[in-house]
C-alpha atoms as one frame of an Amber mdcrd trajectory, in Angstrom:
protein
  -0.226  -0.272  -0.223   1.439   3.210  -0.963   1.259   5.776   2.136   1.884
   9.692   1.592   2.918  11.586   5.205   2.165  15.384   5.402   4.013  16.457
   8.453   5.873  19.362   9.206   7.700  18.262  12.388  10.550  15.726  11.346
   9.936  13.903  14.913   6.237  13.438  14.484   6.895  12.324  11.074   9.367
   9.554  12.214   7.312   8.571  15.187   4.578   7.942  12.787   6.787   5.691
  10.640   7.761   4.083  13.754   4.144   3.206  14.829   3.029   2.217  11.364
   5.808  -0.746  11.153   5.181  -1.761  14.977   1.589  -2.310  14.184   2.536
  -4.747  11.246   1.108  -2.220   8.277   2.710  -3.710   5.215   3.215  -0.198
   3.371   5.519   1.688   0.912   6.290   5.653   1.841   5.912   7.290  -1.425
   7.221  11.010   0.676   7.215  13.153   3.565   6.001  16.439   2.863   5.989
  19.763   5.472   3.834  22.973   3.589   0.887  23.331   2.117   2.294  24.720
  -0.854   4.546  21.773  -1.744   1.785  19.491  -0.851  -0.065  20.754  -3.898
   2.550  20.531  -6.127   2.734  16.617  -4.974  -0.597  15.687  -5.684  -0.415
  17.506  -9.325   2.495  15.628 -10.214   2.017  11.642  -8.941  -0.228   9.652
  -8.993  -2.924   9.074  -6.012  -1.510   7.193  -3.076  -3.628   4.796  -1.049
  -3.847   6.572   2.066  -2.551   9.702   3.512  -1.896  11.011   6.943  -2.256
  14.398   7.401  -1.329  16.892   9.740  -3.778  19.950  10.299  -1.469  22.530
  11.135   1.596  22.720   8.140   4.386  25.006   8.069   2.876  27.094   5.962
  -1.031  26.835   7.147  -3.643  24.647   7.502  -3.513  21.426   5.827  -7.437
  21.911   4.490  -6.146  24.725   2.037  -4.692  21.935   0.077  -8.095  20.997
  -0.962  -8.925  24.881  -2.037  -5.976  24.364  -4.325  -6.880  20.872  -5.518
  -9.196  18.353  -5.332  -7.699  14.800  -3.472  -9.392  11.622  -3.799  -7.255
   9.848  -1.630  -8.595   8.868   1.437  -7.215  11.068   4.366  -6.469  10.274
   8.054  -5.746  13.775   9.918  -3.340  13.837  12.735  -3.926  17.002  14.934
  -2.963  18.409  18.171  -5.786  20.565  18.385  -8.080  20.819  21.355 -11.233
  18.412  22.052 -13.792  21.053  21.507 -12.359  21.879  17.674 -12.358  17.762
  17.912 -16.163  17.687  17.957 -16.190  19.075  14.239 -14.351  15.563  12.854
 -16.976  13.458  15.304 -19.973  14.959  13.799 -18.227  14.860  10.186 -17.431
  11.255  10.493 -13.513  12.259   9.620 -11.108  10.089  10.477  -8.454  11.677
  12.831  -6.152  10.827  15.156  -4.920  13.018  18.398  -1.859  13.949  19.075
   0.408  12.624  20.605  -0.561   9.058  18.546  -0.966   6.147  20.389  -0.781
   2.562  19.042  -3.892   1.334  19.785  -5.302   4.081  18.212  -3.507   4.138
  15.064  -4.276   0.423  14.832  -7.720   0.860  15.196  -7.396   3.665  12.308
  -5.755   1.555   9.991  -8.376  -1.550  10.738 -11.434   0.791  10.171  -9.535
   2.382   7.051  -9.117  -1.515   5.478 -12.422  -2.833   6.735 -13.912  -0.139
   4.498 -12.232  -0.355   1.507 -12.171   3.727   0.758 -11.686   4.653  -2.711
 -12.203   8.213  -2.398 -11.268  11.703   0.069 -13.107  13.877   2.227 -16.346
  15.934   0.632 -15.273  19.360   0.220 -18.187  20.477   1.926 -17.353  18.736
   4.929 -13.477  20.482   4.914 -14.912  23.520   4.182 -16.845  23.099   7.788
 -13.976  21.726   9.010 -11.586  24.454   8.413 -14.264  27.156   9.767 -14.075
  24.878  13.043 -10.389  25.397  13.696  -9.886  29.143  12.527 -12.687  30.474
  15.249 -11.258  32.904  17.825  -9.576  31.792  20.685 -11.011  32.472  24.261
  -8.323  31.337  25.953  -7.068  33.998  28.809  -4.795  31.979  30.664  -1.910
  29.038  30.882  -0.878  27.253  33.731   2.720  27.398  33.837   5.559  25.524
  35.864   6.813  27.728  39.132   9.110  26.033  41.370   7.604  23.019  42.822
   4.395  24.110  41.739   1.958  26.137  39.033   0.930  29.254  38.246  -1.425
  30.803  35.290  -0.105  34.168  33.259  -2.502  35.813  30.930  -2.233  35.028
  27.517  -1.998  38.626  27.158   1.610  38.911  28.649   3.392  36.063  26.384
   5.711  37.419  24.179   6.267  34.733  22.791   6.555  30.399  23.093   9.410
  28.379  21.758  10.498  24.448  21.859  13.863  23.891  22.756  15.113  20.230
  23.431  11.252  19.017  23.572  10.583  21.600  26.441   8.545  24.125  25.514
   9.231  27.628  26.745   6.649  31.025  27.028   8.471  34.230  27.932   7.036
  37.229  29.208   8.653  40.779  29.864   9.950  39.574  33.294  10.495  35.848
  32.960  10.655  32.377  31.104   8.290  29.795  32.087   8.123  26.206  31.191
   4.557  25.027  29.453   3.403  21.921  29.673   2.439  21.764  26.220   3.357
  21.529  22.837   4.475  24.010  20.468   1.252  22.193  18.221  -1.011  22.281
  21.448  -0.327  26.170  22.744  -0.375  27.243  19.220  -3.705  25.873  17.897
  -5.226  27.548  21.425  -4.114  31.190  20.844  -6.307  33.794  18.926  -4.710
  33.757  15.441  -4.996  37.386  15.131  -2.844  37.713  17.541  -0.299  35.199
  17.919   1.547  33.613  14.707   3.610  30.683  14.478   6.590  31.912  12.203
   8.496  28.456  11.967   7.902  24.536  13.247   9.613  25.903  16.872   8.498
  29.835  17.699   5.288  31.690  18.475   5.190  35.378  18.434   2.618  37.834
  19.861   1.962  40.693  17.241   2.018  42.844  19.813   6.066  41.503  20.740
   7.222  42.769  17.450   9.227  46.123  16.969  11.363  45.507  14.185  11.051
  43.684  10.735  13.874  42.978   8.742  15.084  41.398   5.403  16.722  38.537
   5.826  18.678  36.221   3.127  16.734  33.692   0.939  13.815  35.649   0.890
  12.734  35.448   4.665  12.434  38.031   7.067  14.105  38.433  11.006  12.125
  39.933  13.697  13.740  42.114  16.510  11.186  41.209  20.039  10.660  42.385
  23.763  13.109  40.133  25.503  14.061  38.122  22.950  16.764  36.035  25.861
  19.505  34.871  22.974  16.452  33.642  20.547  16.790  34.684  16.911  13.249
  34.946  14.936  13.746  33.753  11.786  10.002  33.691   9.946  10.414  30.585
   7.299  10.525  30.945   3.904   7.264  29.283   3.120   5.636  31.520   5.777
   6.843  34.677   5.184   4.137  35.952   2.397   1.493  34.522   4.913   2.985
  36.626   7.738   3.135  39.652   5.744  -0.199  39.111   5.291  -0.893  38.891
   8.726   1.135  42.140  10.043  -1.187  43.821   7.217  -4.597  42.809   9.311
């Protein structure tokens, strides 16, 4: 069986491959793609795979945007770190999905259901529009529970300047302090207001209000000056640069 993985985090893609092997799933990996743009090109240039594992949050936007640009007939199992409220949209529309971090038992069940159903076509475009609308709703989250000493405190979302991942740990930075956040960058970003926060690359999220300056950078990217940088560099990845500029204009 020919399988395509669309995932912007190399570690997550590697873990998925290992889990597929441990489940005894007999497959041939066609490719691993990390952006909406590259996925569209891939589908235009290749024959339809038997199955696609597709992350929702990619390096340059939501994977649902792929379906706005090209018809995809392959059956799809979405992988997502979106919270349980957004997941209700998947359940209502009977779309196959795996909630990150993916568990072996859930992956085995998803593959078993796929093989039993003998799916031949992809997801209904109208359903995808509903899902896109569901996950793009504005977040009402007001606080983040962070570690402090041997316990936890809550900081206000409005105090967060940026967050980043380092050595598999997510840090959140305010004007005065750096905190450990017990969430992945995926989970954190998906719970924030997309009008106020932007994921500039795989490992960094920035608040619009924290951006002090934007400079041109090599390879058609941009570099940001942020409040309280704490030895961090903030470089918008190339696939996201155009979208980031549009976001800043809003």
